[in-house]
C-alpha positions as CSV (number, residue, x, y, z in Angstrom):
1,P,89.4,-4.4,-85.3
2,S,87.2,-2.2,-83.4
3,A,84.2,-3.5,-85.0
4,A,85.4,-7.2,-84.5
5,I,85.8,-6.2,-80.8
6,E,82.4,-4.9,-80.6
7,M,80.8,-7.8,-81.9
8,L,82.4,-10.0,-79.3
9,R,81.8,-7.6,-76.5
10,P,78.5,-9.3,-75.8
11,R,80.1,-12.7,-75.3
12,I,83.3,-11.0,-73.5
13,L,80.9,-9.3,-70.5
14,G,78.9,-12.7,-70.6
15,A,81.9,-14.5,-69.9
16,I,83.2,-12.0,-67.1
17,A,79.9,-12.2,-65.5
18,S,79.5,-16.0,-65.5
19,L,83.0,-16.7,-64.7
20,N,82.2,-14.6,-61.3
21,D,78.9,-15.9,-60.6
22,P,79.1,-18.6,-57.7
23,L,76.2,-20.2,-58.9
24,I,77.7,-21.1,-62.4
25,R,81.4,-20.6,-62.3
26,N,82.5,-24.2,-63.0
27,W,80.1,-24.6,-65.8
28,A,81.3,-21.4,-67.4
29,R,85.0,-22.6,-67.4
30,K,83.6,-25.6,-69.2
31,A,80.8,-24.2,-71.2
32,T,80.9,-24.2,-75.2
33,E,81.3,-20.6,-75.4
34,P,80.3,-17.7,-72.8
35,P,76.7,-16.6,-72.9
36,K,75.8,-13.2,-74.3
37,Y,75.9,-11.0,-71.4
38,E,72.0,-9.8,-72.0
39,A,71.2,-13.5,-72.3
40,Y,73.0,-14.1,-68.9
41,R,71.2,-11.3,-67.2
42,A,67.7,-12.7,-68.3
43,Y,68.9,-16.0,-67.2
44,R,69.5,-14.5,-63.7
45,A,66.3,-12.9,-63.5
46,G,64.5,-16.0,-64.0
47,I,66.2,-17.7,-61.4
48,D,65.6,-14.4,-59.1
49,A,62.0,-14.7,-60.0
50,D,61.5,-18.2,-58.8
51,I,62.6,-17.3,-55.3
52,P,59.4,-17.4,-53.0
53,R,60.0,-14.3,-50.9
54,V,57.9,-13.4,-47.9
55,G,55.4,-10.5,-49.0
56,Q,54.4,-12.1,-52.5
57,T,50.6,-12.7,-53.2
58,A,50.7,-16.4,-53.3
59,G,54.0,-18.3,-54.3
60,V,56.0,-17.6,-57.4
61,D,54.6,-16.6,-60.7
62,N,55.8,-19.2,-63.1
63,S,54.8,-17.4,-66.1
64,A,57.2,-14.7,-65.1
65,V,60.2,-17.0,-64.5
66,D,59.5,-18.7,-67.7
67,A,59.2,-15.5,-69.6
68,E,62.8,-14.7,-68.5
69,H,64.3,-18.2,-69.5
70,E,62.6,-17.7,-72.9
71,K,64.2,-14.3,-73.3
72,A,67.7,-15.9,-72.5
73,L,67.3,-18.2,-75.2
74,M,66.0,-15.9,-77.7
75,L,69.2,-13.7,-77.3
76,D,71.3,-16.7,-77.4
77,S,70.1,-19.9,-78.7
78,T,73.3,-21.7,-77.6
79,F,72.9,-20.8,-73.8
80,V,72.3,-24.3,-72.5
81,L,71.4,-23.3,-68.8
82,P,67.8,-21.7,-69.2
83,L,67.0,-24.6,-71.8
84,V,67.2,-26.9,-68.8
85,E,65.2,-24.6,-66.9
86,L,62.5,-24.6,-69.4
87,V,62.9,-28.1,-71.0
88,P,61.2,-26.5,-74.4
89,A,59.6,-28.5,-77.3
90,D,61.5,-31.7,-78.9
91,T,61.8,-29.7,-82.1
92,V,64.0,-27.0,-80.1
93,L,66.3,-29.6,-78.3
94,R,66.6,-31.7,-81.7
95,S,67.8,-28.6,-83.4
96,L,70.8,-28.0,-81.3
97,Q,74.2,-28.9,-82.9
98,I,75.0,-30.8,-79.5
99,E,78.0,-32.6,-81.5
100,R,80.1,-29.1,-81.2
101,F,79.0,-28.8,-77.3
102,T,81.7,-29.5,-74.6
103,P,80.7,-32.6,-72.4
104,V,79.0,-30.7,-69.6
105,D,76.9,-29.0,-72.2
106,R,75.8,-32.2,-74.0
107,L,75.2,-33.8,-70.7
108,L,73.0,-30.6,-69.7
109,V,70.9,-31.2,-73.1
110,E,70.7,-34.9,-72.5
111,A,69.1,-34.4,-69.1
112,A,66.6,-31.8,-70.5
113,M,65.5,-34.3,-73.4
114,A,65.2,-36.9,-70.9
115,W,63.3,-34.6,-68.8
116,R,60.9,-33.7,-71.8
117,K,60.3,-37.6,-72.5
118,I,59.6,-37.8,-68.4
119,D,62.4,-40.3,-68.3
120,Y,63.7,-39.4,-64.8
121,E,66.0,-42.1,-64.7
122,S,67.9,-41.0,-67.8
123,A,67.8,-37.2,-66.5
124,I,69.4,-38.3,-63.2
125,K,72.0,-40.0,-64.6
126,A,72.9,-37.3,-67.0
127,F,72.8,-34.6,-64.3
128,R,75.0,-36.7,-61.9
129,K,77.7,-36.9,-64.8
130,A,77.2,-33.1,-65.4
131,A,77.5,-32.3,-61.5
132,E,80.9,-34.3,-61.8
133,L,82.2,-31.9,-64.6
134,A,80.8,-28.8,-62.9
135,P,79.9,-29.2,-59.4
136,D,77.8,-25.8,-59.2
137,P,74.9,-24.8,-57.2
138,I,72.4,-24.5,-60.0
139,I,73.5,-27.9,-61.5
140,L,73.6,-29.8,-57.9
141,I,70.2,-28.2,-57.3
142,Q,69.0,-29.9,-60.6
143,Q,70.7,-33.3,-60.0
144,A,68.7,-33.2,-56.2
145,Q,65.4,-32.6,-58.0
146,A,66.0,-35.1,-60.6
147,A,67.1,-37.6,-57.7
148,I,63.7,-37.1,-55.9
149,Y,61.8,-37.7,-59.1
150,A,63.7,-40.9,-59.9
151,G,63.2,-42.4,-56.3
152,Y,66.7,-41.7,-54.9
153,P,65.7,-39.2,-52.2
154,H,69.0,-39.9,-49.9
155,E,71.2,-38.8,-53.0
156,A,68.9,-35.7,-53.2
157,V,70.1,-35.1,-49.5
158,T,73.6,-35.3,-50.4
159,A,73.3,-33.4,-53.8
160,I,71.6,-30.3,-52.1
161,T,73.7,-30.3,-48.9
162,R,76.7,-30.0,-51.5
163,A,75.0,-27.3,-53.2
164,D,74.5,-25.1,-50.4
165,P,76.4,-26.8,-47.2
166,E,76.1,-23.6,-45.0
167,G,72.5,-22.8,-46.1
168,K,73.3,-19.3,-47.5
169,L,71.5,-19.4,-51.1
170,S,67.9,-18.5,-51.6
171,L,67.6,-21.7,-54.1
172,G,66.6,-25.1,-53.6
173,W,64.8,-25.2,-50.2
174,G,61.7,-27.0,-51.3
175,I,63.9,-29.6,-52.8
176,R,65.8,-29.8,-49.7
177,T,62.7,-30.1,-47.5
178,D,61.2,-32.7,-49.7
179,A,64.4,-34.6,-49.3
180,F,64.6,-34.9,-45.7
181,H,60.9,-35.7,-45.7
182,L,61.5,-38.7,-48.0
183,V,64.1,-40.0,-45.8
184,N,62.2,-39.6,-42.9
185,D,64.5,-37.0,-41.3
186,L,62.2,-34.6,-39.9
187,P,64.3,-32.5,-37.2
188,S,66.6,-31.8,-40.4
189,E,63.7,-30.7,-42.4
190,L,62.1,-28.5,-39.6
191,K,65.9,-27.0,-39.3
192,A,65.6,-26.2,-42.9
193,V,62.4,-24.7,-43.0
194,Q,63.5,-22.4,-40.0
195,R,66.5,-21.3,-41.8
196,E,64.6,-20.6,-44.8
197,A,62.4,-18.4,-43.0
198,E,65.5,-16.6,-41.7
199,L,66.4,-15.8,-45.2
200,G,63.4,-13.9,-45.6
201,L,61.7,-16.6,-47.9
202,N,58.1,-17.8,-48.1
203,V,57.9,-21.0,-46.1
204,D,54.0,-21.7,-46.4
205,Y,54.0,-25.3,-47.9
206,E,57.2,-26.2,-46.6
207,A,56.1,-25.7,-42.9
208,A,52.6,-27.1,-44.2
209,Q,54.5,-30.1,-44.7
210,V,56.8,-30.8,-41.7
211,L,54.7,-29.0,-38.9
212,P,51.8,-31.4,-39.2
213,A,53.7,-34.5,-39.7
214,L,55.4,-33.6,-36.2
215,G,51.8,-32.7,-34.8
216,R,52.5,-29.1,-34.1
217,V,48.8,-28.0,-34.1
218,K,49.4,-24.7,-32.5
219,E,52.0,-23.7,-35.2
220,V,49.9,-25.0,-38.1
221,N,47.0,-23.0,-36.8
222,E,49.1,-20.0,-36.9
223,L,50.3,-20.8,-40.3
224,I,47.0,-21.1,-41.9
225,N,45.5,-18.0,-40.0
226,D,48.6,-15.9,-41.5
227,R,47.8,-17.1,-45.0
228,M,44.1,-16.4,-44.4
229,R,45.1,-12.5,-44.2
230,R,47.1,-12.5,-47.6
231,S,45.1,-12.7,-50.9
232,S,44.9,-15.8,-53.3
233,F,46.2,-16.3,-56.7
234,A,44.1,-18.8,-59.2
235,E,43.9,-22.0,-57.1
236,N,47.0,-21.0,-54.6
237,T,44.4,-20.2,-51.9
238,P,44.3,-20.4,-47.9
239,A,42.0,-23.8,-48.8
240,A,45.1,-25.1,-50.8
241,L,47.3,-24.8,-48.1
242,M,44.9,-26.0,-45.4
243,M,44.6,-29.3,-47.7
244,F,48.1,-29.8,-48.0
245,A,48.6,-29.7,-44.3
246,A,45.5,-31.7,-44.0
247,R,47.0,-34.6,-46.2
248,E,50.0,-34.3,-44.4
249,Y,48.4,-34.8,-40.8
250,R,46.5,-38.0,-41.9
251,A,50.1,-39.1,-43.4
252,H,51.5,-39.1,-39.9
253,G,48.6,-40.4,-38.1
254,F,46.8,-37.4,-37.0
255,L,43.3,-38.2,-37.9
256,K,41.3,-35.9,-36.2
257,E,43.4,-32.9,-36.8
258,S,43.2,-33.8,-40.4
259,D,39.6,-34.2,-40.8
260,E,39.0,-30.6,-38.7
261,L,41.4,-28.9,-41.3
262,A,39.6,-30.7,-44.2
263,N,36.4,-29.5,-43.2
264,R,37.7,-25.8,-42.8
265,A,39.0,-26.0,-45.9
266,I,35.6,-26.8,-47.3
267,A,33.8,-24.1,-45.5
268,W,36.3,-21.8,-47.2
269,Y,35.4,-22.9,-50.7
270,Q,31.8,-22.8,-49.9
271,S,32.2,-19.1,-48.4
272,R,33.6,-18.2,-52.3
273,P,31.3,-16.5,-54.8
274,E,29.9,-18.7,-57.7
275,S,32.0,-16.2,-60.2
276,E,35.2,-17.9,-58.7
277,M,34.2,-21.5,-59.8
278,T,36.3,-23.1,-62.4
279,E,37.1,-26.8,-63.4
280,E,40.4,-26.6,-61.2
281,R,38.1,-25.1,-58.2
282,E,35.6,-27.9,-58.7
283,F,38.4,-30.6,-58.7
284,N,40.0,-29.2,-55.4
285,I,36.3,-29.1,-53.8
286,V,35.8,-32.7,-54.4
287,S,39.1,-33.8,-53.3
288,A,38.6,-32.0,-50.0
289,L,35.2,-33.6,-49.7
290,F,36.8,-37.1,-50.4
291,H,39.7,-36.3,-47.9
292,A,37.5,-35.3,-45.2
293,G,35.3,-38.9,-45.7
294,R,32.1,-36.8,-47.2
295,L,32.0,-39.2,-49.7
296,T,28.4,-39.0,-50.6
297,E,28.8,-35.1,-51.3
298,A,31.9,-35.9,-53.3
299,R,30.3,-38.2,-55.7
300,K,27.2,-35.9,-55.9
301,M,29.3,-33.1,-57.1
302,I,30.8,-35.3,-60.0
303,D,27.7,-36.4,-60.8
304,E,26.2,-33.0,-61.4
305,A,29.6,-31.9,-63.1
306,I,28.7,-34.9,-65.6
307,R,25.2,-33.8,-65.9
308,D,26.2,-30.3,-66.8
309,D,29.0,-31.4,-69.3
310,P,28.7,-35.1,-70.4
311,R,32.4,-34.9,-71.7
312,V,33.5,-34.9,-68.0
313,R,32.4,-38.8,-68.1
314,N,35.2,-39.4,-70.4
315,S,37.9,-37.6,-68.3
316,P,40.4,-39.8,-66.4
317,V,40.5,-37.6,-63.1
318,P,36.7,-37.7,-62.2
319,I,36.5,-41.5,-63.2
320,S,39.6,-42.1,-61.0
321,L,37.9,-40.5,-58.0
322,M,34.6,-42.2,-58.6
323,G,36.4,-45.7,-58.6
324,R,38.3,-44.4,-55.6
325,I,35.1,-43.5,-53.7
326,A,33.2,-46.5,-54.7
327,A,36.3,-48.5,-53.2
328,R,35.8,-46.7,-49.9
329,L,32.0,-47.2,-49.9
330,G,32.8,-50.8,-50.1
331,D,31.3,-51.1,-53.7
332,T,33.6,-53.5,-55.2
333,T,31.8,-54.2,-58.3
334,A,31.7,-50.2,-59.4
335,A,35.2,-49.6,-58.2
336,R,36.5,-52.4,-60.4
337,S,34.3,-51.2,-63.3
338,Y,35.8,-47.6,-63.0
339,M,39.2,-49.5,-62.9
340,N,38.4,-51.1,-66.4
341,E,37.5,-47.8,-67.8
342,L,40.6,-46.1,-66.5
343,R,42.5,-48.9,-68.4
344,E,41.3,-47.6,-71.7
345,M,42.7,-44.0,-70.7
346,K,46.3,-43.7,-71.5
347,L,47.2,-40.5,-69.7
348,V,45.7,-38.7,-67.1
349,I,46.5,-34.8,-67.4
350,T,45.6,-33.5,-63.6
351,P,43.6,-29.9,-63.3
352,G,46.9,-28.2,-62.6
353,G,48.6,-29.7,-65.9
354,G,50.4,-32.6,-64.3
355,R,50.8,-35.8,-66.0
356,Q,49.8,-39.0,-64.6
357,S,49.7,-42.6,-66.0
358,S,46.0,-43.9,-65.7
359,A,48.0,-46.8,-63.7
360,Y,48.4,-44.4,-60.9
361,G,44.3,-44.0,-60.4
362,R,44.0,-47.6,-60.9
363,A,46.8,-48.3,-58.2
364,L,44.7,-46.1,-55.8
365,I,41.4,-47.8,-56.3
366,A,43.1,-51.3,-56.0
367,A,44.6,-50.3,-52.8
368,G,41.0,-49.1,-51.5
369,L,39.9,-52.7,-52.3
370,G,42.7,-53.8,-50.3
371,D,44.1,-55.7,-53.3
372,R,47.8,-54.9,-52.0
373,A,49.6,-56.7,-54.8
374,M,47.8,-55.2,-57.5
375,A,48.3,-51.7,-56.2
376,V,52.2,-52.2,-56.1
377,T,52.2,-53.5,-59.3
378,L,50.1,-50.8,-60.9
379,L,52.3,-48.0,-58.9
380,Q,55.4,-49.7,-60.7
381,Q,53.5,-49.3,-63.9
382,A,52.6,-45.8,-63.2
383,F,56.3,-45.0,-62.5
384,A,57.4,-46.7,-65.4
385,E,55.0,-44.5,-67.7
386,G,56.3,-41.1,-66.2
387,N,54.8,-40.7,-62.5
388,Y,57.4,-39.1,-60.6
389,F,58.5,-39.7,-57.0
390,E,57.7,-37.2,-54.2
391,P,56.1,-36.9,-50.9
392,Y,52.8,-37.1,-52.6
393,L,52.8,-40.6,-52.6
394,H,52.5,-41.1,-48.7
395,R,49.8,-38.5,-48.7
396,E,47.4,-40.8,-50.3
397,I,44.6,-42.4,-48.3
398,E,44.7,-45.6,-49.9
399,F,48.2,-46.1,-49.8
400,Q,48.3,-45.6,-46.0
401,T,45.7,-48.4,-45.6
402,I,48.4,-50.8,-46.9
403,Q,51.6,-48.8,-45.9
404,D,52.7,-51.9,-43.8
405,Y,52.8,-54.1,-47.0
406,P,56.7,-54.7,-47.4
407,P,56.6,-54.2,-51.5
408,L,54.6,-50.9,-51.1
409,K,56.9,-49.8,-48.3
410,E,59.9,-50.4,-50.3
411,L,58.3,-48.1,-53.3
412,L,57.4,-45.4,-50.8
413,W,60.4,-45.2,-48.9
414,P,63.4,-46.2,-51.2
415,K,66.7,-46.4,-50.0
416,G,68.6,-44.8,-52.9
């Protein structure tokens, strides 16, 4: 008997820990089986590592977050919650014997499988049902994120508020502020950023979203100056924050402030040593030049990249940018030629590793050419092919030029 009890000890301790964890206690009551204690500890360490605290060099170390969740799965392959955080390979998901899982665990696996397939509509349906069965903060936060990606920002506001009605948790603040931004509730977004700061969390990007939208120039400058005093990590740099704020300025009509900040970002990039130059840095510089209206310089930089490495000519990202530049310069023939090239490129992988349908790049070029109906059709196609819905959409210069077009407005500011 003592040996049997010893074998059960990890599960018993895991049950006690998870049943007393306010983030997941409802799930713990309905899970297929309790997580092993060490797996639970690794999972919670991953959640903790994903909290952007003040004083961190530059944001969250996602590799450290993933490492903890991977450790949790390695210790307990039936523990569903870290699996949802990681969204592992199809082979891992298919290997699970979900027929023996409880309803809430089956739904969470279904959500992970949908997320893996970039099927945000199916993911949000699964998360909704899971949240009904286990209305824990963790699952409600996942529902809110999926709701944003699927284009239901009002649902996201409801879910994230339900997850943390008093604003006491250190989780989900980026999702909360994005949701408020997408329903155009800037006062609530600002209050959320202020509360996030009170909790001792890093608010760089949340503040760089709402402050420019409200035209609060002095506070934006203070935010940037504070970021300048901290070191960088890869492409999480002061210039990246400047460009984030610059795009938000422009999206809300503050063109002068946007151009000034974009040019400040370019100056920062140009001040850095050549040893820092990477493909991702080159992309960020070209994007900054494009945003600042320095189109000839942006095109020259892409041409030089193609000359140095002809393979770049077959990459969707620079082709999309070349088409957008041509459209803004009024070269309709060249812009449409680039659109045709993109049509043959099925999937865009951005330098940051994100997936974009090539239809998205074509939608931007079409919008730049003033072809509103085509832009909307291609944007709808991009959503169908896996592009997700987030505030980045309204920051695109080309969409801003046709933002009063009712079908586009309906896409950019959905009612769900």
